[in-house]
PDB file of N, CA, C, O and CB in Angstrom:
ATOM      1  N   MET A   1     -33.703-134.986 -55.529  1.00  0.00           N
ATOM      2  CA  MET A   1     -35.235-135.188 -55.335  1.00  0.00           C
ATOM      3  C   MET A   1     -35.496-134.220 -54.369  1.00  0.00           C
ATOM      4  O   MET A   1     -34.787-134.213 -53.363  1.00  0.00           O
ATOM      5  CB  MET A   1     -35.741-136.658 -54.852  1.00  0.00           C
ATOM      6  N   ALA A   2     -36.526-133.274 -54.514  1.00  0.00           N
ATOM      7  CA  ALA A   2     -36.644-132.434 -54.387  1.00  0.00           C
ATOM      8  C   ALA A   2     -37.591-132.258 -52.212  1.00  0.00           C
ATOM      9  O   ALA A   2     -38.328-132.981 -51.541  1.00  0.00           O
ATOM     10  CB  ALA A   2     -37.250-132.132 -55.942  1.00  0.00           C
ATOM     11  N   ASP A   3     -36.932-130.938 -52.008  1.00  0.00           N
ATOM     12  CA  ASP A   3     -37.502-131.523 -50.397  1.00  0.00           C
ATOM     13  C   ASP A   3     -38.778-131.595 -50.179  1.00  0.00           C
ATOM     14  O   ASP A   3     -39.360-130.638 -50.689  1.00  0.00           O
ATOM     15  CB  ASP A   3     -37.128-130.692 -49.190  1.00  0.00           C
ATOM     16  N   ASN A   4     -39.688-132.560 -49.460  1.00  0.00           N
ATOM     17  CA  ASN A   4     -40.488-132.701 -48.849  1.00  0.00           C
ATOM     18  C   ASN A   4     -40.432-131.177 -47.634  1.00  0.00           C
ATOM     19  O   ASN A   4     -39.659-130.859 -46.731  1.00  0.00           O
ATOM     20  CB  ASN A   4     -40.330-134.192 -48.453  1.00  0.00           C
ATOM     21  N   LYS A   5     -41.684-130.553 -48.223  1.00  0.00           N
ATOM     22  CA  LYS A   5     -41.805-129.216 -47.611  1.00  0.00           C
ATOM     23  C   LYS A   5     -43.037-129.960 -46.496  1.00  0.00           C
ATOM     24  O   LYS A   5     -42.433-129.587 -45.490  1.00  0.00           O
ATOM     25  CB  LYS A   5     -42.342-127.694 -48.879  1.00  0.00           C
ATOM     26  N   SER A   6     -43.939-130.506 -46.068  1.00  0.00           N
ATOM     27  CA  SER A   6     -44.385-131.326 -45.336  1.00  0.00           C
ATOM     28  C   SER A   6     -43.832-132.263 -44.074  1.00  0.00           C
ATOM     29  O   SER A   6     -44.337-133.151 -43.388  1.00  0.00           O
ATOM     30  CB  SER A   6     -44.735-131.849 -46.110  1.00  0.00           C
ATOM     31  N   LYS A   7     -42.351-131.516 -44.128  1.00  0.00           N
ATOM     32  CA  LYS A   7     -41.449-132.629 -42.905  1.00  0.00           C
ATOM     33  C   LYS A   7     -40.021-131.757 -42.574  1.00  0.00           C
ATOM     34  O   LYS A   7     -38.810-131.744 -42.797  1.00  0.00           O
ATOM     35  CB  LYS A   7     -40.871-134.576 -43.775  1.00  0.00           C
ATOM     36  N   VAL A   8     -41.237-130.959 -41.787  1.00  0.00           N
ATOM     37  CA  VAL A   8     -40.609-130.108 -41.282  1.00  0.00           C
ATOM     38  C   VAL A   8     -39.257-129.955 -40.205  1.00  0.00           C
ATOM     39  O   VAL A   8     -39.639-129.316 -39.225  1.00  0.00           O
ATOM     40  CB  VAL A   8     -41.472-129.710 -40.962  1.00  0.00           C
ATOM     41  N   GLY A   9     -38.242-130.225 -40.119  1.00  0.00           N
ATOM     42  CA  GLY A   9     -37.719-129.646 -38.900  1.00  0.00           C
ATOM     43  C   GLY A   9     -36.424-129.225 -39.659  1.00  0.00           C
ATOM     44  O   GLY A   9     -36.181-128.987 -40.842  1.00  0.00           O
ATOM     45  N   LYS A  10     -35.436-129.228 -38.120  1.00  0.00           N
ATOM     46  CA  LYS A  10     -34.068-128.455 -38.568  1.00  0.00           C
ATOM     47  C   LYS A  10     -33.511-128.037 -39.322  1.00  0.00           C
ATOM     48  O   LYS A  10     -32.878-129.001 -39.755  1.00  0.00           O
ATOM     49  CB  LYS A  10     -33.362-128.699 -38.497  1.00  0.00           C
ATOM     50  N   PRO A  11     -33.157-126.949 -40.044  1.00  0.00           N
ATOM     51  CA  PRO A  11     -32.698-127.561 -41.967  1.00  0.00           C
ATOM     52  C   PRO A  11     -30.906-127.742 -41.784  1.00  0.00           C
ATOM     53  O   PRO A  11     -30.233-127.639 -40.759  1.00  0.00           O
ATOM     54  CB  PRO A  11     -33.138-125.754 -43.748  1.00  0.00           C
ATOM     55  N   ASP A  12     -30.518-128.015 -43.051  1.00  0.00           N
ATOM     56  CA  ASP A  12     -29.154-128.388 -42.895  1.00  0.00           C
ATOM     57  C   ASP A  12     -28.602-127.319 -43.660  1.00  0.00           C
ATOM     58  O   ASP A  12     -28.893-126.808 -44.741  1.00  0.00           O
ATOM     59  CB  ASP A  12     -28.746-129.836 -43.362  1.00  0.00           C
ATOM     60  N   ARG A  13     -27.882-127.159 -42.952  1.00  0.00           N
ATOM     61  CA  ARG A  13     -27.518-125.593 -43.057  1.00  0.00           C
ATOM     62  C   ARG A  13     -25.452-126.003 -43.424  1.00  0.00           C
ATOM     63  O   ARG A  13     -24.377-125.436 -43.229  1.00  0.00           O
ATOM     64  CB  ARG A  13     -28.068-124.433 -40.945  1.00  0.00           C
ATOM     65  N   SER A  14     -25.731-126.733 -43.763  1.00  0.00           N
ATOM     66  CA  SER A  14     -24.394-127.546 -43.697  1.00  0.00           C
ATOM     67  C   SER A  14     -23.964-127.817 -44.964  1.00  0.00           C
ATOM     68  O   SER A  14     -22.748-127.999 -45.035  1.00  0.00           O
ATOM     69  CB  SER A  14     -24.478-128.864 -42.966  1.00  0.00           C
ATOM     70  N   ARG A  15     -24.728-127.924 -46.245  1.00  0.00           N
ATOM     71  CA  ARG A  15     -24.895-128.503 -47.061  1.00  0.00           C
ATOM     72  C   ARG A  15     -25.610-127.891 -48.302  1.00  0.00           C
ATOM     73  O   ARG A  15     -26.827-128.064 -48.234  1.00  0.00           O
ATOM     74  CB  ARG A  15     -25.313-129.383 -46.553  1.00  0.00           C
ATOM     75  N   ILE A  16     -25.147-127.139 -49.561  1.00  0.00           N
ATOM     76  CA  ILE A  16     -25.782-126.952 -50.386  1.00  0.00           C
ATOM     77  C   ILE A  16     -26.865-127.444 -51.933  1.00  0.00           C
ATOM     78  O   ILE A  16     -26.425-128.286 -52.716  1.00  0.00           O
ATOM     79  CB  ILE A  16     -25.151-126.528 -50.319  1.00  0.00           C
ATOM     80  N   ASN A  17     -27.579-127.104 -52.050  1.00  0.00           N
ATOM     81  CA  ASN A  17     -28.772-127.982 -52.621  1.00  0.00           C
ATOM     82  C   ASN A  17     -28.842-127.482 -53.857  1.00  0.00           C
ATOM     83  O   ASN A  17     -29.931-126.965 -54.106  1.00  0.00           O
ATOM     84  CB  ASN A  17     -30.210-127.916 -51.894  1.00  0.00           C
ATOM     85  N   VAL A  18     -27.865-127.454 -54.918  1.00  0.00           N
ATOM     86  CA  VAL A  18     -28.130-126.539 -56.513  1.00  0.00           C
ATOM     87  C   VAL A  18     -29.851-126.804 -57.348  1.00  0.00           C
ATOM     88  O   VAL A  18     -30.394-126.343 -58.352  1.00  0.00           O
ATOM     89  CB  VAL A  18     -26.659-127.347 -57.927  1.00  0.00           C
ATOM     90  N   ASP A  19     -30.114-127.475 -56.615  1.00  0.00           N
ATOM     91  CA  ASP A  19     -30.884-128.558 -57.148  1.00  0.00           C
ATOM     92  C   ASP A  19     -32.724-127.217 -56.989  1.00  0.00           C
ATOM     93  O   ASP A  19     -33.698-126.964 -57.698  1.00  0.00           O
ATOM     94  CB  ASP A  19     -30.642-130.540 -55.773  1.00  0.00           C
ATOM     95  N   GLU A  20     -32.152-126.762 -55.528  1.00  0.00           N
ATOM     96  CA  GLU A  20     -33.073-126.108 -54.759  1.00  0.00           C
ATOM     97  C   GLU A  20     -33.481-125.412 -55.089  1.00  0.00           C
ATOM     98  O   GLU A  20     -32.439-124.757 -55.049  1.00  0.00           O
ATOM     99  CB  GLU A  20     -32.938-125.753 -53.925  1.00  0.00           C
ATOM    100  N   GLU A  21     -34.415-124.487 -55.624  1.00  0.00           N
ATOM    101  CA  GLU A  21     -34.068-122.535 -56.413  1.00  0.00           C
ATOM    102  C   GLU A  21     -34.439-121.630 -55.582  1.00  0.00           C
ATOM    103  O   GLU A  21     -34.537-120.536 -56.138  1.00  0.00           O
ATOM    104  CB  GLU A  21     -35.033-121.919 -57.915  1.00  0.00           C
ATOM    105  N   TYR A  22     -34.734-121.615 -54.280  1.00  0.00           N
ATOM    106  CA  TYR A  22     -34.961-120.589 -52.894  1.00  0.00           C
ATOM    107  C   TYR A  22     -33.084-121.262 -52.508  1.00  0.00           C
ATOM    108  O   TYR A  22     -32.117-120.555 -52.225  1.00  0.00           O
ATOM    109  CB  TYR A  22     -36.879-121.208 -51.282  1.00  0.00           C
ATOM    110  N   GLU A  23     -33.109-122.544 -52.615  1.00  0.00           N
ATOM    111  CA  GLU A  23     -31.516-122.583 -51.500  1.00  0.00           C
ATOM    112  C   GLU A  23     -30.515-122.062 -53.131  1.00  0.00           C
ATOM    113  O   GLU A  23     -29.787-121.243 -52.571  1.00  0.00           O
ATOM    114  CB  GLU A  23     -30.851-125.049 -50.492  1.00  0.00           C
ATOM    115  N   LEU A  24     -30.439-122.054 -53.384  1.00  0.00           N
ATOM    116  CA  LEU A  24     -29.674-121.927 -55.094  1.00  0.00           C
ATOM    117  C   LEU A  24     -29.345-119.830 -54.732  1.00  0.00           C
ATOM    118  O   LEU A  24     -28.371-119.078 -54.685  1.00  0.00           O
ATOM    119  CB  LEU A  24     -31.534-122.500 -57.173  1.00  0.00           C
ATOM    120  N   LYS A  25     -30.749-119.733 -54.578  1.00  0.00           N
ATOM    121  CA  LYS A  25     -30.903-117.718 -55.125  1.00  0.00           C
ATOM    122  C   LYS A  25     -29.884-117.047 -53.454  1.00  0.00           C
ATOM    123  O   LYS A  25     -29.076-116.148 -53.227  1.00  0.00           O
ATOM    124  CB  LYS A  25     -33.715-116.761 -55.082  1.00  0.00           C
ATOM    125  N   ASP A  26     -30.812-118.525 -52.379  1.00  0.00           N
ATOM    126  CA  ASP A  26     -30.017-117.498 -51.023  1.00  0.00           C
ATOM    127  C   ASP A  26     -28.829-117.948 -50.955  1.00  0.00           C
ATOM    128  O   ASP A  26     -28.351-117.193 -50.109  1.00  0.00           O
ATOM    129  CB  ASP A  26     -30.603-117.577 -49.371  1.00  0.00           C
ATOM    130  N   TRP A  27     -27.517-119.078 -51.434  1.00  0.00           N
ATOM    131  CA  TRP A  27     -26.318-119.154 -51.044  1.00  0.00           C
ATOM    132  C   TRP A  27     -26.065-118.756 -52.185  1.00  0.00           C
ATOM    133  O   TRP A  27     -24.998-119.276 -52.510  1.00  0.00           O
ATOM    134  CB  TRP A  27     -25.734-120.266 -50.494  1.00  0.00           C
ATOM    135  N   SER A  28     -26.505-118.028 -53.103  1.00  0.00           N
ATOM    136  CA  SER A  28     -25.923-116.738 -54.924  1.00  0.00           C
ATOM    137  C   SER A  28     -25.854-115.653 -53.362  1.00  0.00           C
ATOM    138  O   SER A  28     -24.891-115.579 -52.598  1.00  0.00           O
ATOM    139  CB  SER A  28     -27.954-115.988 -57.119  1.00  0.00           C
ATOM    140  N   GLU A  29     -26.871-115.086 -53.267  1.00  0.00           N
ATOM    141  CA  GLU A  29     -26.636-113.754 -52.837  1.00  0.00           C
ATOM    142  C   GLU A  29     -25.699-114.290 -50.775  1.00  0.00           C
ATOM    143  O   GLU A  29     -25.171-113.271 -50.330  1.00  0.00           O
ATOM    144  CB  GLU A  29     -28.743-112.660 -52.907  1.00  0.00           C
ATOM    145  N   LYS A  30     -25.613-114.897 -50.285  1.00  0.00           N
ATOM    146  CA  LYS A  30     -24.954-115.095 -49.265  1.00  0.00           C
ATOM    147  C   LYS A  30     -23.014-114.622 -49.944  1.00  0.00           C
ATOM    148  O   LYS A  30     -22.061-113.946 -49.558  1.00  0.00           O
ATOM    149  CB  LYS A  30     -25.425-116.876 -48.723  1.00  0.00           C
ATOM    150  N   PHE A  31     -23.289-115.298 -50.833  1.00  0.00           N
ATOM    151  CA  PHE A  31     -21.742-115.181 -51.728  1.00  0.00           C
ATOM    152  C   PHE A  31     -21.541-115.032 -52.258  1.00  0.00           C
ATOM    153  O   PHE A  31     -20.624-115.656 -52.792  1.00  0.00           O
ATOM    154  CB  PHE A  31     -21.013-115.568 -52.070  1.00  0.00           C
ATOM    155  N   ALA A  32     -22.288-113.746 -52.952  1.00  0.00           N
ATOM    156  CA  ALA A  32     -22.656-113.114 -53.285  1.00  0.00           C
ATOM    157  C   ALA A  32     -21.901-113.607 -54.986  1.00  0.00           C
ATOM    158  O   ALA A  32     -20.671-113.567 -55.013  1.00  0.00           O
ATOM    159  CB  ALA A  32     -22.553-111.977 -52.382  1.00  0.00           C
ATOM    160  N   ILE A  33     -22.319-113.857 -55.750  1.00  0.00           N
ATOM    161  CA  ILE A  33     -21.873-114.750 -57.007  1.00  0.00           C
ATOM    162  C   ILE A  33     -22.788-115.499 -57.277  1.00  0.00           C
ATOM    163  O   ILE A  33     -23.375-116.251 -56.498  1.00  0.00           O
ATOM    164  CB  ILE A  33     -20.716-115.592 -56.904  1.00  0.00           C
ATOM    165  N   SER A  34     -22.937-115.379 -58.173  1.00  0.00           N
ATOM    166  CA  SER A  34     -24.020-115.613 -59.171  1.00  0.00           C
ATOM    167  C   SER A  34     -24.646-117.118 -58.791  1.00  0.00           C
ATOM    168  O   SER A  34     -24.060-117.669 -57.859  1.00  0.00           O
ATOM    169  CB  SER A  34     -23.368-115.536 -60.807  1.00  0.00           C
ATOM    170  N   PRO A  35     -25.978-118.002 -59.505  1.00  0.00           N
ATOM    171  CA  PRO A  35     -26.299-118.483 -59.784  1.00  0.00           C
ATOM    172  C   PRO A  35     -25.298-119.399 -60.141  1.00  0.00           C
ATOM    173  O   PRO A  35     -24.766-120.262 -59.442  1.00  0.00           O
ATOM    174  CB  PRO A  35     -26.974-118.031 -60.200  1.00  0.00           C
ATOM    175  N   THR A  36     -25.088-119.077 -61.433  1.00  0.00           N
ATOM    176  CA  THR A  36     -24.638-120.498 -62.149  1.00  0.00           C
ATOM    177  C   THR A  36     -23.060-120.154 -61.775  1.00  0.00           C
ATOM    178  O   THR A  36     -22.420-120.455 -62.782  1.00  0.00           O
ATOM    179  CB  THR A  36     -25.070-120.736 -64.155  1.00  0.00           C
ATOM    180  N   MET A  37     -22.608-119.901 -61.263  1.00  0.00           N
ATOM    181  CA  MET A  37     -20.670-119.729 -60.593  1.00  0.00           C
ATOM    182  C   MET A  37     -21.014-120.470 -59.854  1.00  0.00           C
ATOM    183  O   MET A  37     -20.194-121.381 -59.747  1.00  0.00           O
ATOM    184  CB  MET A  37     -19.747-118.262 -59.810  1.00  0.00           C
ATOM    185  N   LEU A  38     -22.499-120.661 -58.761  1.00  0.00           N
ATOM    186  CA  LEU A  38     -22.466-121.474 -57.355  1.00  0.00           C
ATOM    187  C   LEU A  38     -23.221-123.040 -57.421  1.00  0.00           C
ATOM    188  O   LEU A  38     -23.614-123.753 -56.498  1.00  0.00           O
ATOM    189  CB  LEU A  38     -23.353-120.472 -56.133  1.00  0.00           C
ATOM    190  N   LYS A  39     -23.255-123.309 -59.294  1.00  0.00           N
ATOM    191  CA  LYS A  39     -23.263-124.316 -59.599  1.00  0.00           C
ATOM    192  C   LYS A  39     -22.114-125.079 -59.666  1.00  0.00           C
ATOM    193  O   LYS A  39     -21.752-126.126 -59.129  1.00  0.00           O
ATOM    194  CB  LYS A  39     -23.791-124.270 -60.415  1.00  0.00           C
ATOM    195  N   GLN A  40     -21.668-124.369 -60.386  1.00  0.00           N
ATOM    196  CA  GLN A  40     -20.017-124.627 -61.557  1.00  0.00           C
ATOM    197  C   GLN A  40     -19.084-124.857 -59.723  1.00  0.00           C
ATOM    198  O   GLN A  40     -18.832-126.014 -59.389  1.00  0.00           O
ATOM    199  CB  GLN A  40     -19.152-122.251 -63.132  1.00  0.00           C
ATOM    200  N   ILE A  41     -18.695-123.714 -58.778  1.00  0.00           N
ATOM    201  CA  ILE A  41     -17.956-124.371 -57.335  1.00  0.00           C
ATOM    202  C   ILE A  41     -18.543-126.245 -56.866  1.00  0.00           C
ATOM    203  O   ILE A  41     -17.977-127.335 -56.778  1.00  0.00           O
ATOM    204  CB  ILE A  41     -18.615-123.034 -55.737  1.00  0.00           C
ATOM    205  N   VAL A  42     -20.057-125.689 -56.662  1.00  0.00           N
ATOM    206  CA  VAL A  42     -20.908-127.331 -55.693  1.00  0.00           C
ATOM    207  C   VAL A  42     -20.621-128.583 -56.334  1.00  0.00           C
ATOM    208  O   VAL A  42     -20.888-129.726 -55.964  1.00  0.00           O
ATOM    209  CB  VAL A  42     -22.867-127.432 -55.694  1.00  0.00           C
ATOM    210  N   GLY A  43     -19.658-127.908 -58.001  1.00  0.00           N
ATOM    211  CA  GLY A  43     -20.433-129.549 -59.241  1.00  0.00           C
ATOM    212  C   GLY A  43     -17.711-129.728 -59.183  1.00  0.00           C
ATOM    213  O   GLY A  43     -16.955-130.587 -59.638  1.00  0.00           O
ATOM    214  N   LYS A  44     -17.477-128.570 -58.495  1.00  0.00           N
ATOM    215  CA  LYS A  44     -16.010-128.536 -58.496  1.00  0.00           C
ATOM    216  C   LYS A  44     -15.905-129.707 -57.093  1.00  0.00           C
ATOM    217  O   LYS A  44     -15.657-130.892 -57.318  1.00  0.00           O
ATOM    218  CB  LYS A  44     -15.262-126.684 -58.250  1.00  0.00           C
ATOM    219  N   VAL A  45     -16.082-129.291 -55.951  1.00  0.00           N
ATOM    220  CA  VAL A  45     -16.133-129.467 -54.576  1.00  0.00           C
ATOM    221  C   VAL A  45     -17.102-129.865 -53.881  1.00  0.00           C
ATOM    222  O   VAL A  45     -16.884-130.017 -52.679  1.00  0.00           O
ATOM    223  CB  VAL A  45     -15.885-128.597 -54.083  1.00  0.00           C
ATOM    224  N   GLY A  46     -18.411-130.145 -54.392  1.00  0.00           N
ATOM    225  CA  GLY A  46     -19.407-130.969 -53.753  1.00  0.00           C
ATOM    226  C   GLY A  46     -19.793-129.962 -52.753  1.00  0.00           C
ATOM    227  O   GLY A  46     -19.378-128.895 -52.302  1.00  0.00           O
ATOM    228  N   PRO A  47     -20.756-130.766 -52.610  1.00  0.00           N
ATOM    229  CA  PRO A  47     -22.211-129.518 -51.088  1.00  0.00           C
ATOM    230  C   PRO A  47     -22.238-129.166 -50.051  1.00  0.00           C
ATOM    231  O   PRO A  47     -23.284-129.047 -49.413  1.00  0.00           O
ATOM    232  CB  PRO A  47     -23.464-129.857 -50.504  1.00  0.00           C
ATOM    233  N   MET A  48     -20.735-128.826 -49.471  1.00  0.00           N
ATOM    234  CA  MET A  48     -20.032-129.137 -47.883  1.00  0.00           C
ATOM    235  C   MET A  48     -20.186-127.104 -48.148  1.00  0.00           C
ATOM    236  O   MET A  48     -20.416-126.763 -49.308  1.00  0.00           O
ATOM    237  CB  MET A  48     -17.717-130.378 -47.642  1.00  0.00           C
ATOM    238  N   VAL A  49     -20.109-126.457 -47.541  1.00  0.00           N
ATOM    239  CA  VAL A  49     -20.723-125.276 -47.510  1.00  0.00           C
ATOM    240  C   VAL A  49     -19.178-124.783 -46.675  1.00  0.00           C
ATOM    241  O   VAL A  49     -18.643-123.689 -46.498  1.00  0.00           O
ATOM    242  CB  VAL A  49     -22.472-125.198 -46.703  1.00  0.00           C
ATOM    243  N   ASP A  50     -18.904-125.862 -46.387  1.00  0.00           N
ATOM    244  CA  ASP A  50     -16.963-124.831 -44.995  1.00  0.00           C
ATOM    245  C   ASP A  50     -16.037-125.565 -47.102  1.00  0.00           C
ATOM    246  O   ASP A  50     -15.013-125.076 -47.579  1.00  0.00           O
ATOM    247  CB  ASP A  50     -15.690-126.983 -41.680  1.00  0.00           C
ATOM    248  N   ASP A  51     -16.700-126.469 -47.631  1.00  0.00           N
ATOM    249  CA  ASP A  51     -15.403-126.504 -49.166  1.00  0.00           C
ATOM    250  C   ASP A  51     -16.065-125.472 -50.441  1.00  0.00           C
ATOM    251  O   ASP A  51     -15.425-125.205 -51.458  1.00  0.00           O
ATOM    252  CB  ASP A  51     -15.258-128.638 -50.114  1.00  0.00           C
ATOM    253  N   VAL A  52     -16.988-125.137 -50.256  1.00  0.00           N
ATOM    254  CA  VAL A  52     -17.901-124.778 -51.438  1.00  0.00           C
ATOM    255  C   VAL A  52     -17.002-122.378 -50.294  1.00  0.00           C
ATOM    256  O   VAL A  52     -16.224-121.528 -50.727  1.00  0.00           O
ATOM    257  CB  VAL A  52     -20.798-125.861 -51.265  1.00  0.00           C
ATOM    258  N   LYS A  53     -17.448-122.437 -49.546  1.00  0.00           N
ATOM    259  CA  LYS A  53     -16.356-121.026 -48.765  1.00  0.00           C
ATOM    260  C   LYS A  53     -15.188-121.134 -49.395  1.00  0.00           C
ATOM    261  O   LYS A  53     -14.778-120.539 -50.392  1.00  0.00           O
ATOM    262  CB  LYS A  53     -15.898-121.100 -46.952  1.00  0.00           C
ATOM    263  N   ALA A  54     -14.645-122.015 -48.669  1.00  0.00           N
ATOM    264  CA  ALA A  54     -13.119-122.202 -49.302  1.00  0.00           C
ATOM    265  C   ALA A  54     -12.844-121.623 -50.631  1.00  0.00           C
ATOM    266  O   ALA A  54     -12.206-120.605 -50.899  1.00  0.00           O
ATOM    267  CB  ALA A  54     -12.758-123.702 -49.488  1.00  0.00           C
ATOM    268  N   GLU A  55     -13.514-122.558 -51.510  1.00  0.00           N
ATOM    269  CA  GLU A  55     -13.315-122.558 -53.377  1.00  0.00           C
ATOM    270  C   GLU A  55     -13.484-120.590 -53.649  1.00  0.00           C
ATOM    271  O   GLU A  55     -12.893-119.860 -54.445  1.00  0.00           O
ATOM    272  CB  GLU A  55     -15.249-123.838 -54.518  1.00  0.00           C
ATOM    273  N   ILE A  56     -14.499-120.285 -52.643  1.00  0.00           N
ATOM    274  CA  ILE A  56     -14.342-118.619 -53.397  1.00  0.00           C
ATOM    275  C   ILE A  56     -13.891-117.847 -52.310  1.00  0.00           C
ATOM    276  O   ILE A  56     -14.066-116.653 -52.067  1.00  0.00           O
ATOM    277  CB  ILE A  56     -15.891-117.792 -54.045  1.00  0.00           C
ATOM    278  N   GLU A  57     -13.168-118.886 -51.580  1.00  0.00           N
ATOM    279  CA  GLU A  57     -11.958-117.212 -51.099  1.00  0.00           C
ATOM    280  C   GLU A  57     -10.783-118.068 -52.028  1.00  0.00           C
ATOM    281  O   GLU A  57      -9.867-117.511 -52.633  1.00  0.00           O
ATOM    282  CB  GLU A  57     -11.239-116.783 -48.575  1.00  0.00           C
ATOM    283  N   LYS A  58     -10.924-118.916 -52.011  1.00  0.00           N
ATOM    284  CA  LYS A  58      -9.245-119.596 -53.363  1.00  0.00           C
ATOM    285  C   LYS A  58      -9.580-118.515 -53.959  1.00  0.00           C
ATOM    286  O   LYS A  58      -8.655-117.724 -54.143  1.00  0.00           O
ATOM    287  CB  LYS A  58      -9.198-121.414 -54.734  1.00  0.00           C
ATOM    288  N   MET A  59     -10.782-118.162 -54.387  1.00  0.00           N
ATOM    289  CA  MET A  59     -10.990-117.878 -55.762  1.00  0.00           C
ATOM    290  C   MET A  59     -10.918-116.330 -56.167  1.00  0.00           C
ATOM    291  O   MET A  59     -10.547-115.942 -57.275  1.00  0.00           O
ATOM    292  CB  MET A  59     -12.319-118.447 -56.125  1.00  0.00           C
ATOM    293  N   ARG A  60     -11.477-115.194 -54.726  1.00  0.00           N
ATOM    294  CA  ARG A  60     -11.083-114.578 -54.269  1.00  0.00           C
ATOM    295  C   ARG A  60      -9.395-113.592 -54.522  1.00  0.00           C
ATOM    296  O   ARG A  60      -9.048-112.505 -54.986  1.00  0.00           O
ATOM    297  CB  ARG A  60     -11.418-115.269 -53.495  1.00  0.00           C
ATOM    298  N   ARG A  61      -8.616-115.067 -53.740  1.00  0.00           N
ATOM    299  CA  ARG A  61      -7.081-114.390 -53.367  1.00  0.00           C
ATOM    300  C   ARG A  61      -6.637-113.329 -54.918  1.00  0.00           C
ATOM    301  O   ARG A  61      -7.238-112.917 -55.910  1.00  0.00           O
ATOM    302  CB  ARG A  61      -5.606-116.063 -53.090  1.00  0.00           C
ATOM    303  N   PRO A  62      -5.989-113.290 -54.657  1.00  0.00           N
ATOM    304  CA  PRO A  62      -5.279-112.095 -56.264  1.00  0.00           C
ATOM    305  C   PRO A  62      -3.610-113.681 -55.613  1.00  0.00           C
ATOM    306  O   PRO A  62      -2.972-114.236 -54.718  1.00  0.00           O
ATOM    307  CB  PRO A  62      -4.747-108.728 -55.710  1.00  0.00           C
ATOM    308  N   SER A  63      -4.080-113.400 -57.880  1.00  0.00           N
ATOM    309  CA  SER A  63      -2.794-114.449 -57.645  1.00  0.00           C
ATOM    310  C   SER A  63      -1.025-113.897 -56.977  1.00  0.00           C
ATOM    311  O   SER A  63      -0.615-112.744 -57.112  1.00  0.00           O
ATOM    312  CB  SER A  63      -2.535-115.085 -59.367  1.00  0.00           C
ATOM    313  N   GLN A  64      -0.274-114.951 -56.328  1.00  0.00           N
ATOM    314  CA  GLN A  64       1.273-114.700 -56.202  1.00  0.00           C
ATOM    315  C   GLN A  64       1.384-114.739 -57.299  1.00  0.00           C
ATOM    316  O   GLN A  64       0.912-115.585 -58.058  1.00  0.00           O
ATOM    317  CB  GLN A  64       2.250-115.533 -55.486  1.00  0.00           C
ATOM    318  N   PRO A  65       2.470-113.202 -57.730  1.00  0.00           N
ATOM    319  CA  PRO A  65       3.474-112.915 -58.611  1.00  0.00           C
ATOM    320  C   PRO A  65       4.561-114.825 -57.997  1.00  0.00           C
ATOM    321  O   PRO A  65       4.786-115.241 -56.861  1.00  0.00           O
ATOM    322  CB  PRO A  65       4.335-110.802 -58.143  1.00  0.00           C
ATOM    323  N   ARG A  66       4.949-115.477 -59.457  1.00  0.00           N
ATOM    324  CA  ARG A  66       6.035-116.352 -59.936  1.00  0.00           C
ATOM    325  C   ARG A  66       7.414-116.066 -59.988  1.00  0.00           C
ATOM    326  O   ARG A  66       8.203-116.908 -60.418  1.00  0.00           O
ATOM    327  CB  ARG A  66       5.799-116.652 -61.063  1.00  0.00           C
TER     328      ARG A  66
END
């Protein structure tokens, strides 16, 4: 469900709502990834910013040789 723009309050910056275009754009730019990639990551780990950030960092780490 879309945010009610008439109810102004403190933004919940601990969650990413990929269904809101402005949030998708802002978070994509913040993490320097595409909106499509952000949606995939949120689908995998959930909407919590810390979880998304950890997954992005994990993806960016070079692979360890075995």
